[in-house]
C-alpha positions as CSV (number, residue, x, y, z in Angstrom):
1,M,-54.6,19.7,26.5
2,P,-50.9,20.3,26.9
3,V,-48.5,17.3,26.3
4,T,-47.2,16.2,30.1
5,E,-45.8,12.9,29.2
6,V,-43.4,10.8,26.8
7,S,-43.6,7.0,26.8
8,H,-40.6,4.9,26.8
9,P,-41.5,1.5,28.3
10,L,-38.6,-0.6,27.5
11,F,-36.1,2.1,28.6
12,A,-38.2,2.8,31.8
13,R,-38.0,-0.9,32.9
14,F,-34.2,-1.0,32.1
15,Y,-33.3,2.3,33.9
16,T,-35.4,1.3,36.9
17,W,-33.0,-1.8,37.2
18,F,-29.8,0.0,35.9
19,S,-30.1,2.9,38.3
20,G,-30.5,0.8,41.3
21,V,-27.2,-1.1,40.2
22,L,-25.4,2.3,40.0
23,D,-26.5,3.2,43.2
24,R,-25.4,0.1,44.9
25,H,-21.9,0.6,43.3
26,G,-21.6,4.2,44.8
27,M,-23.8,6.5,42.7
28,A,-26.0,6.7,45.9
29,A,-23.4,8.8,47.5
30,Q,-23.2,11.2,44.5
31,R,-27.0,11.6,45.0
32,E,-26.8,12.7,48.5
33,A,-23.8,15.2,47.7
34,L,-26.2,16.6,45.0
35,V,-28.8,17.6,47.4
36,D,-26.8,18.2,50.6
37,G,-27.5,21.8,52.0
38,L,-30.6,22.6,50.1
39,S,-33.3,24.5,51.8
40,G,-36.9,25.9,50.9
41,R,-39.0,25.0,47.8
42,V,-37.2,22.7,45.3
43,I,-38.2,21.6,41.9
44,E,-36.7,18.4,40.6
45,V,-37.1,18.0,36.9
46,G,-36.9,14.4,35.3
47,A,-37.4,12.9,38.8
48,G,-37.1,9.3,37.2
49,N,-38.0,6.6,39.6
50,G,-37.4,8.9,42.6
51,L,-33.8,7.7,43.8
52,N,-33.0,11.4,44.9
53,F,-36.1,11.4,47.2
54,S,-34.6,9.6,50.2
55,C,-31.5,12.0,50.1
56,Y,-33.4,15.4,50.7
57,P,-32.5,17.2,53.9
58,P,-35.2,18.2,56.5
59,S,-34.4,21.8,55.6
60,V,-36.3,21.3,52.2
61,A,-39.9,22.6,52.8
62,G,-41.2,20.7,49.7
63,V,-40.3,19.3,46.3
64,L,-42.2,19.4,43.2
65,A,-40.9,16.2,41.1
66,V,-41.6,16.3,37.4
67,E,-41.3,13.3,35.2
68,P,-43.0,12.7,32.0
69,E,-42.7,8.9,31.7
70,P,-45.6,7.2,33.1
71,R,-44.0,4.2,34.4
72,L,-41.1,6.0,35.9
73,R,-43.6,8.6,37.6
74,A,-45.4,5.6,39.0
75,A,-42.2,4.4,40.7
76,A,-41.5,8.0,42.0
77,L,-44.8,8.1,43.5
78,D,-44.2,5.1,45.5
79,A,-40.7,6.6,46.4
80,A,-42.3,9.7,47.6
81,R,-44.5,8.1,50.0
82,R,-41.1,6.9,51.8
83,S,-39.4,10.3,51.6
84,P,-38.4,12.3,54.8
85,V,-39.9,15.5,53.2
86,R,-43.1,16.3,51.3
87,I,-42.9,15.6,47.7
88,E,-45.7,16.1,44.9
89,V,-44.9,14.1,41.7
90,V,-46.5,15.4,38.6
91,G,-46.2,15.0,34.8
92,G,-44.6,17.5,32.8
93,L,-41.9,18.5,30.3
94,A,-38.7,20.2,31.1
95,D,-39.4,23.1,28.6
96,R,-43.0,23.6,29.9
97,L,-42.9,23.3,33.6
98,P,-46.1,23.4,35.6
99,A,-44.9,26.2,37.9
100,A,-44.9,29.8,38.2
101,S,-42.1,32.0,37.5
102,G,-39.8,32.5,40.6
103,E,-41.6,29.9,42.6
104,F,-38.6,27.8,43.9
105,D,-35.5,28.2,45.8
106,A,-33.6,25.5,44.0
107,A,-33.8,23.2,41.1
108,V,-32.3,19.6,40.9
109,V,-31.5,17.6,37.6
110,S,-29.9,14.2,37.4
111,F,-29.0,12.3,34.4
112,V,-31.8,14.3,32.7
113,L,-29.9,17.0,30.5
114,C,-28.5,14.0,28.2
115,S,-31.9,13.2,27.0
116,L,-33.8,16.5,26.5
117,P,-34.6,17.3,23.0
118,D,-33.1,20.8,23.6
119,P,-31.4,20.9,26.7
120,V,-30.8,24.9,26.7
121,A,-34.5,25.4,26.4
122,G,-35.2,23.0,29.2
123,L,-32.6,24.8,31.5
124,R,-34.1,28.4,30.3
125,E,-37.4,27.1,31.6
126,I,-35.8,25.8,35.0
127,R,-34.2,29.3,35.3
128,R,-37.6,30.8,34.7
129,V,-39.0,29.1,37.7
130,L,-36.2,29.7,40.0
131,A,-36.2,32.8,42.6
132,P,-33.7,35.5,41.9
133,E,-30.3,33.9,43.2
134,G,-31.8,30.4,43.1
135,R,-29.6,27.4,42.8
136,L,-29.5,24.8,40.1
137,R,-27.8,21.6,41.2
138,F,-27.0,19.0,38.5
139,L,-25.6,15.5,38.3
140,E,-25.0,14.3,34.7
141,H,-22.9,12.1,32.5
142,V,-21.1,14.1,29.8
143,R,-18.9,14.4,27.1
144,A,-15.3,12.6,27.6
145,A,-12.1,14.6,26.7
146,P,-11.0,14.7,23.2
147,G,-9.8,11.2,22.2
148,G,-10.9,7.8,21.8
149,W,-13.8,7.8,24.3
150,A,-15.4,11.1,22.7
151,R,-15.1,9.7,19.1
152,A,-16.9,6.5,20.5
153,Q,-19.6,8.8,22.1
154,D,-20.3,10.7,18.8
155,L,-20.7,7.2,17.1
156,L,-23.1,5.9,19.4
157,D,-25.0,9.2,19.4
158,A,-25.3,9.3,15.9
159,T,-26.5,5.6,15.5
160,V,-28.7,3.5,17.7
161,W,-28.1,4.7,21.3
162,P,-30.6,7.6,21.5
163,C,-33.3,5.3,20.2
164,L,-32.7,2.6,22.7
165,T,-32.2,4.9,25.7
166,G,-35.3,7.3,25.7
167,G,-33.3,10.0,23.6
168,C,-30.1,9.7,25.8
169,H,-26.7,11.2,24.4
170,T,-23.6,10.0,25.5
171,G,-21.4,13.0,24.5
172,R,-23.4,16.1,25.5
173,D,-21.5,19.1,27.2
174,S,-24.1,19.7,30.0
175,V,-21.9,22.4,31.6
176,A,-21.7,24.2,28.4
177,A,-25.6,24.0,28.1
178,V,-26.1,25.3,31.7
179,E,-24.1,28.3,30.8
180,A,-25.8,28.9,27.6
181,A,-29.0,29.1,29.5
182,G,-27.8,32.0,31.4
183,F,-26.8,30.4,34.6
184,T,-23.3,31.2,36.4
185,V,-21.6,27.8,37.0
186,G,-19.9,27.4,40.3
187,P,-17.8,24.6,41.6
188,L,-17.9,21.4,39.6
189,E,-16.6,17.7,40.5
190,R,-15.7,15.7,37.3
191,F,-15.3,12.1,38.1
192,V,-15.2,8.6,36.1
193,F,-18.1,6.2,37.5
194,P,-17.4,3.6,38.5
195,G,-13.7,4.5,39.5
196,G,-11.4,2.8,37.1
197,V,-14.0,1.3,34.7
198,R,-14.5,3.5,31.7
199,S,-17.5,3.3,29.2
200,P,-19.2,5.9,27.0
201,I,-21.6,6.9,29.9
202,S,-18.7,6.9,32.7
203,F,-17.7,10.5,32.4
204,C,-19.8,12.6,34.9
205,V,-20.0,15.9,36.6
206,R,-21.6,17.1,39.6
207,G,-22.1,20.9,40.2
208,E,-23.9,23.8,41.1
209,A,-25.0,27.1,39.2
210,R,-26.8,30.3,40.1
211,R,-29.5,32.1,38.4
């Protein structure tokens, strides 16, 4: 049988708590902007505990939410029951999505590309399941500008951070990965979150790319 899940029990518990803290400090507004204006069939890759679900507009016909971590997937199932749109939550990996080629009008990833073993391979798989002119929406923490914070990110990523955080890398250039996968990147919003407070995971980007 194909592998459809990865287990990170400690990180799943931490992420469930921490993502809620971030949303209460303003990340919820970024999630709303992430999916604003989407329509048709959507695939969300790495759905986590389902915090994006309540933000989907009624123009979305349905969402296939793929989450490989079983504890986060259970939380996502609960969130899907409260969603204003129809959401199916399934197991699966980003580089082997349970979907046909060209099946979706849009794809969504949030705080996912940092932890994929091969982000370009995962993005190429997302591109496969998008219809021609399909859209990718992404919200990610990314590499800081050259300087002290970028060096701190490199140090963390070379030591204990990925082991403690389900494979997360603080210093990935996720926009470059989107381009390398064959997408055409559109408008971007770069921001530091939360405003005025900096850490290795504070440097973020939200944007859209076309297949």
